[in-house]
ZABAMI-132717 format. One record per residue (C-alpha): residue number from 0; residue in one letter; chain; y, z, x. Coordinates in steps of 0.05 Angstrom, whole numbers, always signed. Each point is the difference from the previous one (the first is absolute). Layout:
<atom><nr>NUM</nr><rest>a</rest><kette>A</kette><py>Y</py><pz>Z</pz><px>X</px></atom>
...
***
This chain:
<atom><nr>0</nr><rest>m</rest><kette>A</kette><py>+311</py><pz>+105</pz><px>-458</px></atom>
<atom><nr>1</nr><rest>c</rest><kette>A</kette><py>-68</py><pz>-29</pz><px>-16</px></atom>
<atom><nr>2</nr><rest>s</rest><kette>A</kette><py>-53</py><pz>+53</pz><px>-15</px></atom>
<atom><nr>3</nr><rest>v</rest><kette>A</kette><py>-49</py><pz>-35</pz><px>+47</px></atom>
<atom><nr>4</nr><rest>y</rest><kette>A</kette><py>+46</py><pz>+14</pz><px>+60</px></atom>
<atom><nr>5</nr><rest>i</rest><kette>A</kette><py>+5</py><pz>+73</pz><px>-21</px></atom>
<atom><nr>6</nr><rest>e</rest><kette>A</kette><py>-76</py><pz>+6</pz><px>-7</px></atom>
<atom><nr>7</nr><rest>v</rest><kette>A</kette><py>-14</py><pz>-33</pz><px>+67</px></atom>
<atom><nr>8</nr><rest>t</rest><kette>A</kette><py>+53</py><pz>+43</pz><px>+35</px></atom>
<atom><nr>9</nr><rest>q</rest><kette>A</kette><py>-27</py><pz>+64</pz><px>-31</px></atom>
<atom><nr>10</nr><rest>a</rest><kette>A</kette><py>-71</py><pz>-20</pz><px>+22</px></atom>
<atom><nr>11</nr><rest>l</rest><kette>A</kette><py>+23</py><pz>-14</pz><px>+71</px></atom>
<atom><nr>12</nr><rest>i</rest><kette>A</kette><py>+36</py><pz>+66</pz><px>+8</px></atom>
<atom><nr>13</nr><rest>s</rest><kette>A</kette><py>-54</py><pz>+42</pz><px>-32</px></atom>
<atom><nr>14</nr><rest>k</rest><kette>A</kette><py>-26</py><pz>+58</pz><px>+42</px></atom>
<atom><nr>15</nr><rest>a</rest><kette>A</kette><py>-70</py><pz>-31</pz><px>+3</px></atom>
<atom><nr>16</nr><rest>m</rest><kette>A</kette><py>+25</py><pz>-66</pz><px>+28</px></atom>
<atom><nr>17</nr><rest>i</rest><kette>A</kette><py>+46</py><pz>+34</pz><px>+50</px></atom>
<atom><nr>18</nr><rest>e</rest><kette>A</kette><py>-55</py><pz>+45</pz><px>+25</px></atom>
<atom><nr>19</nr><rest>k</rest><kette>A</kette><py>-49</py><pz>-58</pz><px>+5</px></atom>
<atom><nr>20</nr><rest>y</rest><kette>A</kette><py>+44</py><pz>-52</pz><px>+34</px></atom>
<atom><nr>21</nr><rest>i</rest><kette>A</kette><py>+59</py><pz>+33</pz><px>+33</px></atom>
<atom><nr>22</nr><rest>c</rest><kette>A</kette><py>-17</py><pz>+43</pz><px>+59</px></atom>
<atom><nr>23</nr><rest>f</rest><kette>A</kette><py>+42</py><pz>+9</pz><px>+62</px></atom>
<atom><nr>24</nr><rest>p</rest><kette>A</kette><py>-32</py><pz>+23</pz><px>+65</px></atom>
<atom><nr>25</nr><rest>q</rest><kette>A</kette><py>+7</py><pz>+75</pz><px>+5</px></atom>
<atom><nr>26</nr><rest>t</rest><kette>A</kette><py>-14</py><pz>+12</pz><px>+74</px></atom>
<atom><nr>27</nr><rest>r</rest><kette>A</kette><py>+30</py><pz>-28</pz><px>+63</px></atom>
<atom><nr>28</nr><rest>l</rest><kette>A</kette><py>-69</py><pz>-26</pz><px>+21</px></atom>
<atom><nr>29</nr><rest>a</rest><kette>A</kette><py>-8</py><pz>-37</pz><px>-67</px></atom>
<atom><nr>30</nr><rest>r</rest><kette>A</kette><py>+70</py><pz>-31</pz><px>+7</px></atom>
<atom><nr>31</nr><rest>q</rest><kette>A</kette><py>-15</py><pz>-22</pz><px>+71</px></atom>
<atom><nr>32</nr><rest>a</rest><kette>A</kette><py>-66</py><pz>-33</pz><px>-21</px></atom>
<atom><nr>33</nr><rest>i</rest><kette>A</kette><py>+35</py><pz>-40</pz><px>-54</px></atom>
<atom><nr>34</nr><rest>s</rest><kette>A</kette><py>+57</py><pz>-18</pz><px>+47</px></atom>
<atom><nr>35</nr><rest>n</rest><kette>A</kette><py>-50</py><pz>-26</pz><px>+52</px></atom>
<atom><nr>36</nr><rest>k</rest><kette>A</kette><py>-35</py><pz>-43</pz><px>-52</px></atom>
<atom><nr>37</nr><rest>l</rest><kette>A</kette><py>+65</py><pz>-29</pz><px>-26</px></atom>
<atom><nr>38</nr><rest>g</rest><kette>A</kette><py>+25</py><pz>-10</pz><px>+71</px></atom>
<atom><nr>39</nr><rest>k</rest><kette>A</kette><py>-58</py><pz>-47</pz><px>+12</px></atom>
<atom><nr>40</nr><rest>f</rest><kette>A</kette><py>+18</py><pz>-39</pz><px>-62</px></atom>
<atom><nr>41</nr><rest>y</rest><kette>A</kette><py>+75</py><pz>-3</pz><px>+16</px></atom>
<atom><nr>42</nr><rest>t</rest><kette>A</kette><py>-12</py><pz>-24</pz><px>+72</px></atom>
<atom><nr>43</nr><rest>r</rest><kette>A</kette><py>-6</py><pz>-70</pz><px>-30</px></atom>
<atom><nr>44</nr><rest>y</rest><kette>A</kette><py>+73</py><pz>+8</pz><px>-20</px></atom>
<atom><nr>45</nr><rest>r</rest><kette>A</kette><py>+27</py><pz>+33</pz><px>+63</px></atom>
<atom><nr>46</nr><rest>r</rest><kette>A</kette><py>+73</py><pz>-10</pz><px>-16</px></atom>
<atom><nr>47</nr><rest>y</rest><kette>A</kette><py>-10</py><pz>+40</pz><px>-64</px></atom>
<atom><nr>48</nr><rest>s</rest><kette>A</kette><py>-43</py><pz>+56</pz><px>+27</px></atom>
<atom><nr>49</nr><rest>s</rest><kette>A</kette><py>+23</py><pz>+72</pz><px>+2</px></atom>
<atom><nr>50</nr><rest>p</rest><kette>A</kette><py>-38</py><pz>+55</pz><px>+34</px></atom>
<atom><nr>51</nr><rest>g</rest><kette>A</kette><py>-27</py><pz>+55</pz><px>-44</px></atom>
<atom><nr>52</nr><rest>v</rest><kette>A</kette><py>-2</py><pz>-41</pz><px>-64</px></atom>
<atom><nr>53</nr><rest>i</rest><kette>A</kette><py>-49</py><pz>+26</pz><px>-52</px></atom>
<atom><nr>54</nr><rest>g</rest><kette>A</kette><py>+18</py><pz>-45</pz><px>-58</px></atom>
<atom><nr>55</nr><rest>s</rest><kette>A</kette><py>+50</py><pz>-48</pz><px>-29</px></atom>
<atom><nr>56</nr><rest>v</rest><kette>A</kette><py>+43</py><pz>-9</pz><px>-62</px></atom>
<atom><nr>57</nr><rest>d</rest><kette>A</kette><py>+18</py><pz>-65</pz><px>-33</px></atom>
<atom><nr>58</nr><rest>g</rest><kette>A</kette><py>+35</py><pz>-21</pz><px>-64</px></atom>
<atom><nr>59</nr><rest>t</rest><kette>A</kette><py>+2</py><pz>-61</pz><px>-43</px></atom>
<atom><nr>60</nr><rest>h</rest><kette>A</kette><py>+27</py><pz>-26</pz><px>-66</px></atom>
<atom><nr>61</nr><rest>f</rest><kette>A</kette><py>-50</py><pz>-16</pz><px>-55</px></atom>
<atom><nr>62</nr><rest>r</rest><kette>A</kette><py>+29</py><pz>-51</pz><px>-48</px></atom>
<atom><nr>63</nr><rest>i</rest><kette>A</kette><py>-3</py><pz>+22</pz><px>-73</px></atom>
<atom><nr>64</nr><rest>f</rest><kette>A</kette><py>+15</py><pz>-32</pz><px>-67</px></atom>
<atom><nr>65</nr><rest>t</rest><kette>A</kette><py>+72</py><pz>+8</pz><px>-24</px></atom>
<atom><nr>66</nr><rest>p</rest><kette>A</kette><py>+6</py><pz>+70</pz><px>-29</px></atom>
<atom><nr>67</nr><rest>p</rest><kette>A</kette><py>+37</py><pz>+16</pz><px>-65</px></atom>
<atom><nr>68</nr><rest>k</rest><kette>A</kette><py>+74</py><pz>-18</pz><px>+4</px></atom>
<atom><nr>69</nr><rest>e</rest><kette>A</kette><py>+24</py><pz>+73</pz><px>+1</px></atom>
<atom><nr>70</nr><rest>e</rest><kette>A</kette><py>-43</py><pz>+15</pz><px>+62</px></atom>
<atom><nr>71</nr><rest>e</rest><kette>A</kette><py>+5</py><pz>-68</pz><px>+35</px></atom>
<atom><nr>72</nr><rest>h</rest><kette>A</kette><py>+53</py><pz>+23</pz><px>+51</px></atom>
<atom><nr>73</nr><rest>l</rest><kette>A</kette><py>-48</py><pz>+54</pz><px>+25</px></atom>
<atom><nr>74</nr><rest>y</rest><kette>A</kette><py>-51</py><pz>-51</pz><px>+23</px></atom>
<atom><nr>75</nr><rest>y</rest><kette>A</kette><py>+43</py><pz>-56</pz><px>+28</px></atom>
<atom><nr>76</nr><rest>s</rest><kette>A</kette><py>-12</py><pz>-2</pz><px>+75</px></atom>
<atom><nr>77</nr><rest>r</rest><kette>A</kette><py>+40</py><pz>-24</pz><px>+59</px></atom>
<atom><nr>78</nr><rest>k</rest><kette>A</kette><py>-50</py><pz>-58</pz><px>+3</px></atom>
<atom><nr>79</nr><rest>h</rest><kette>A</kette><py>+31</py><pz>-26</pz><px>-65</px></atom>
<atom><nr>80</nr><rest>y</rest><kette>A</kette><py>-58</py><pz>+14</pz><px>-47</px></atom>
<atom><nr>81</nr><rest>h</rest><kette>A</kette><py>-28</py><pz>+58</pz><px>-40</px></atom>
<atom><nr>82</nr><rest>s</rest><kette>A</kette><py>-47</py><pz>+43</pz><px>+41</px></atom>
<atom><nr>83</nr><rest>l</rest><kette>A</kette><py>-28</py><pz>+68</pz><px>+15</px></atom>
<atom><nr>84</nr><rest>n</rest><kette>A</kette><py>+10</py><pz>+25</pz><px>+71</px></atom>
<atom><nr>85</nr><rest>v</rest><kette>A</kette><py>-66</py><pz>+29</pz><px>+26</px></atom>
<atom><nr>86</nr><rest>q</rest><kette>A</kette><py>-14</py><pz>+37</pz><px>+65</px></atom>
<atom><nr>87</nr><rest>m</rest><kette>A</kette><py>-68</py><pz>+9</pz><px>+32</px></atom>
<atom><nr>88</nr><rest>i</rest><kette>A</kette><py>-23</py><pz>+47</pz><px>+55</px></atom>
<atom><nr>89</nr><rest>k</rest><kette>A</kette><py>-58</py><pz>-20</pz><px>+45</px></atom>
<atom><nr>90</nr><rest>l</rest><kette>A</kette><py>-36</py><pz>+51</pz><px>+42</px></atom>
<atom><nr>91</nr><rest>k</rest><kette>A</kette><py>-61</py><pz>-14</pz><px>+42</px></atom>
<atom><nr>92</nr><rest>v</rest><kette>A</kette><py>-46</py><pz>+57</pz><px>-18</px></atom>
<atom><nr>93</nr><rest>d</rest><kette>A</kette><py>-76</py><pz>+4</pz><px>+10</px></atom>
<atom><nr>94</nr><rest>k</rest><kette>A</kette><py>-36</py><pz>+37</pz><px>-55</px></atom>
<atom><nr>95</nr><rest>s</rest><kette>A</kette><py>-57</py><pz>+30</pz><px>+39</px></atom>
***
């Protein structure tokens, strides 16, 4: 695997990054506040709304250059190209 991917992944999962950017609401009141704010956003898409939602998860394939032959099968996706499957978590959190 390319050393750049390893460096980026290690940076993203470092304790400092996790503590700065990943924080889940710890109290019922905090979760309710986030749910209310997201509820207002999701009302535009009523058929997709779910009560009590405090975040969302999505994934996508990022196209990459063809990897070395011995690793190629590890990166070939169902979309018929070489890719990395990435997931993101979105939480609506006010930093106040």
